N, C-alpha and C positions, 0 to 999 in steps of 0.2 A: 640385696639377694635380688631383688623383685624389681629395681628401676622404677618405682612408683606402683607398680602393678600387683594388685591384689591375688595372692597366689591361694591355692588350697593349700591345706595343711601337708606337710613333707608326707606324713604315712599314708594321706589319701593319693598323692601324686605318684606315690611306688608302689601303690598294692597291684598284686601280680596280676597279669592277665592272661597267665596260664599255670595249671596244677603243677608245673616243674619249677617254678618259683617260689614254690609255698615250701617252705623249709623247716625241719624236725616233726612230720606227720608221715614218715615214710610208712608205718605200719597202716596208714589209710591210704596215703596216695601212691604207694608205691604200685609197680606192675602186677597185678594180680590182685590187688587188695580192694577193699569193697568199695570206697569212694571212687577209686581211679576206673572201677568194672564200670558203676552207675554211669561216670563221666563220659566214656569211652562208646558206652552202648546209646548212651542218651535215655535212658530207661530210668527216670530219679523215682525213688519211692521216698515214704516219708521216714524221718529218723530225726534223733536228737545228737547234738554236739555237746559234751561236757568236757571243760577243760579251762585253766586261766586266761585271763584276759590276753588279748595281744597275740594269739596263737593261730589266726587265721580262720576263724570259724563265719566270721560275715563273707570274708573273699571267696570261701569256697563254695557258700550258698550260691553267691552270684553267678562263678562260674560254672556251676551245675547248670542253673538256670540258663544261661546264656548258650550253653553247647545243647542244650534240649531245646532251644528256641520257646523255652516258654513263657508266659505272661510271669512276671515276678513282682511281689510286693513285699514291702518290708516293713515291720511293726517292732517300736520297743515296747515292751510289757510295762516300763514305767510311767509312759506315757497315753499308754491307748486303753481302749477299752472294748466291750462287747459289740457297741454300734461299728466301732472300726472294723471289727472281725466280720460281723455280719455283711458290710457295703463289700469287703471283698468278695466274701461267699457269694453274693448276689451278682458280682462281674465276672467271678469264678464260673457260674452257670451258664452265662451267656458266652464265655469263652469255650466253654464244653460243647457248645451244639455246633462249634466249628472244628471241632475235635483236636483243640488246641490246650494244653496242661497250663495249670495255674499253679506258680510254686510262692507258697507263702513263708516269709521267712521271719521268725518271734527271736529278737535277743531278747536274752534275759526272760526268759518264758517261765522262769521260776518266780516272777513278780506277778503272772497271774493268778488269781484266787481261783476256787473250785469252781463258780460260776463263769467264769471269763474261760478256763479250759473246757469246760463241759460245750460252750458254745462251739468248741472245733471237732466236737467228736463226730457229729451226722455227715460233714464236709469231707472229714478224713477219711471215715470208713466208705463212705460212695463212692469217693476218688474224686470228687469236685474240686478238691485242692490237695496238692501234696505238699505236707508240713515240715519245714526245715526248722526246728528250735536250738536256741543257742542257752547255754547256763554254764556259770562257773559253780554253781551247787549241785549237790547230787540229786539226780533226779529220781532217786526211789524215795527222797524225803519230800520233793517238792513238785512234781509231776503227778497227776492222778493218775491211778492203776489203769483206769480205763482207757487213757490216752496213751502211757507208757505202751500198753500191750498193742497198740497199733503201730509203732514206731520202734525202730531197731536205735540202741544207744552206741554210739563211737564215744571213746575218749581220747581227748587231744592231751601231747604231753607240752608241759612247760617248756619253752626253748633253750636248747644248751647253748652253753659259750660258742660253740663252732656254729651253730644255726645263727646265732645272734653277728657273728664275724661275718658269715656269709652275707646276709641282709645288710648289714652295714658298708662291706666291699661294695654291693650291687649299687647301693642308693649314693655312694660318692662319685660312682662313675656313669651312673644312667641318668641322675635328676637334672635336668636342663640348668637349674641353676646352681645346683652346688660343684656340678662338673666343671664351672668356669673358675672355681675358687682352690687355690692349695690349702688344703686342710690338714692339718696334723694333730693329731690326739698324744697327748704326752702318756696317756695309761688307758689303752683299750680296754684293759681288764676290768679298770674301775667303773668304766661306762656300763660294760656287760652286769657288772654286780649293781648298779646302781638300779639297770633295768630288771632285775629280778627275775629273767626269764619272758619280759613281756617287750614285743616287738615296738608295739605302738609308742610304751614308754620310753623304750631308747630312743626313738626316733623324734618324739617331742623334746627330750632332753637335747638331744644334737640340735636341732632347729634352733630352739630359746638359746642354747650356748652360743651359736652362732651369731644370732641377731645380737645376742649381748656383747659380743666380742668387736673390738676396732680391727678393722682389716687394712693390713698393709696396702696402700695404693697403688705402691710401684708393682708389685708382683701377685697381687692378690691373695696374700698368705694370712691364713688364720691358724693362732696356735691355741688350742682347749686344752688348758692346765686344770689339774685335778680340781684347784680352788674355785676355778669356773664352774666345772661342773657340779660341785658342792653348793655352791651360790645357787645355782640353777635350780637345784633340786629342792633346797629350802622354800623355795619361792613359789615351786610349783608341783611339788608332789611330797604331800606329807605322810605318805605311807612310810616314808624311810626318817628313822628319827637321827639325831645326831651321831649315834653310834652306828649309823648302817645297818641296822639289823633289819632282816626280811622277816616277813610277817609268821612265814611258815617256821622260822625258828622260834620266835615268840611263842606262838602256839604250842609246839615243842616244850617249851620251858614251862609253861603253864600246866601242860598235863604231868610232865615230870612232878611238879611242885605238887600237884594234887595226890600224884601216886605216891609222895615221898611223906603225905602227910604234913605238909607246912603251910598251913593256911594264909601265913604272912607271905611268903615268896607267891603263893598263889594270886593274893591280892593285887601283888605289884605288878606282875606278867600281865594280868588282866587289864591293870588300869593302864599300862602301855600301849594295849591293844585300842581300848576303847578311845585314849588320848590320838591315836594313829588313824582313827576314823572307820576300826573294823567293824562290822555287822554285827550287832549283838546275837542275832539267832545264830550266826556261826558258832560264837562261843558258847552258846546255849546247846546247840546240837551237839558239839565235842563232849559236853558234859553229860550228856544223855547217853552218850556211847560209854563213857567212861564211867558212869553210876553202874552198869551191869558187868563192863569188863574188868574193873578192878576192883568194885565193891562187894557186888554180886548180893549174896545170900548173907553176907556178915552184916550186913545192913539195908534189908531189903526196901525199907523207906527212902533210900537214896535215889532209888528208880523213879518212884513216887514225885519225890521233890524235883527232880531234874526235868520230868514231864510237866510238872504244875509251872516250874521256871521257865520252860520253852514255851508253852500255851500263853502265860502273862506277858511275855516279853513281844508276843507275836501281835497281842492286842493292844498293849498302851506305849511300846517303842521308848527312844529315847528322850529326855534325859533318866526319867523314873526307872528305867529297864536297869540301869546303874546297880542299883539297890537291891531288886532281886537278884541280880548275876552276882552280886557281893554275900549274899545270905546262902545261894547254891553253892558258890564255891567253896565259902567256908566250913558247910556242912559236910561236902562231899570230902575236903582235905582231912577233916577231923573225926570221920568216921574209920572202924577198922576194915582192912582191905581183905578181898580174899577173890582170885581170879579161877576158883574152883570150877565153875558153872562155865565158865568161857573156855577153860580147858578141857571139860567134860564134854561140851558139843563139839568142838574141834576133833578130839579121840574119837568121839563117835562118827563122824564124816567120814575120818581116815577108815573107819573099819568098814563102813558102808561101801566106801569106793573100792576095797581091796577083797570083800568076800563075795561069794554069791548071791544073789538077789533071793534069800530063803524064802518060802511060802510061810503064809503066817499061820500057825496051829489052829488046827478044826476046833479049840474051846476057847479060843481068842476072836473068831471071827464073827461077823456081824449076823442076825438072824432075823432079816424083815419078813421072809416068806415061810411058808408051810414046806415048800422043798427043800429050801435050805436046811432045816430042822433036820428032815429025813435024812438028809446026807451027812448030818451028822454036827454041823456047824453050830457052835458054842455048848456042845454038849460036855458034861463034867466041867464046865468052869464052876469055878466057887467064888460066890460073892462076898467080898471082904466084910461088909456090914453085917453078915450075919455072924461072925466071930469075934471072940474076945478082941479088945483092943482095935475092933475092926480090922483085921489084919489075919491073913493065913498065907503061908509059907507057899508059894506056886512059882511055874515057871511062866514068866513073860517072855522070853527070848525064843527064836525059831528053835523047833525040835533037833534039827542039825547043827547048832550053833552052841558052843559053850559061850554060857554067861561070861559077860565081861563086868570090871567094875568101871565106868567112866568118870563119874563123878567121886571124886575124894575130897568130899567136905574138910574145911580146916577147922580148928577148934577156936576162933575166934569171933569175938561178936555172937551175934544171934546166929549165925551158923553153928556155933557149938551146939546149939538145941537140935539142930536137924542132925547132927555127926551123931549126938547120944543116943536120939530116935532110931537112926539106922541100924546103928551098931547093936541095939538091944533086938530090933525086928531081924535082922539079916545075919544070924549070928555064924553064919560059913561063908561070909563075905571076909576075907583076911584083912582088908585095908581099913576095917570099922574097929 
């Protein structure tokens, strides 16, 4: 392919040099969309990009910096620290004196700990740097609130088969090395399937498969069969097991096994993820959500255990983390299940969105000043601890709103105790 010349990787050679060649992110890059508006105006503000690998995060950051004629620095949070950040901030202050913007792009920003993220705050707030962060993890969990509040968050989509097809065609027709070859793919859909929505993986598989395959010297023809692609992926990408399962399918099977109270199936799918190199914190985070969403008050200790599991894994890592993951998964799977609190908050949110914003009744209002007391704030409030069973039937809803029952506890596990207590206290609510 290179006639002895060492070339950059294919994914780097065909990196887009304009936004129109980035596929699959039209909701951000289309006409009038937020990133496109920043690009066209040259006014770049700090933001986070959350999405799967290989969807264009790095390319977007570089193109924005180029368009704004900004000084551009790139760090990977895995290999960088506070010293690197401070050095860039120092240089940014110098550029600022000449009225030049500095854009700092941090890949895998979720890997920065709190102290490292704190080091960015002052420079972002003062405008010394414009921070663009890229993360494959939910920034609500991994990026500190103080930093998130100073940045917008944009979600990038996994690439569809149509987007991967467009990238493949562009690559075969524009790359200087590949366009000299007659490349035939036996099954493009299979290549897209192996890529799992990641353009970088697709191009790496393609490049390695071409290198792996003998070229017909007469007409420069290369035929890439499914067998060749399978051989390459087994050597180059352990994310895909022998069945070709994508990791999102496996995590789905894992959660459904937990929900179905099958600890053995849950352990199997967990083992598949761990063996495939999945981040144990990703698994722990999903179990943390599951403990509240699917178990809830039927076994409140589930949330406590899931939180402890996440914290412990963050401290010790693999391979010991597998033991903690196994304990948590089997407990969650074996616990009684209830999604009553999950349904309750969603029902309450639906009511809030559809009803007027009723004023808080006077007897429920805060009374920090004498004037508020004179206005009737807190008047006639009945203090429950002064009554039998530390309860008095009182209206806690807005005066103009008919009380509704959002929380419908099950009679499973420990939630049955809550059901019995609420039924005893609120005798007029028909669903107890």
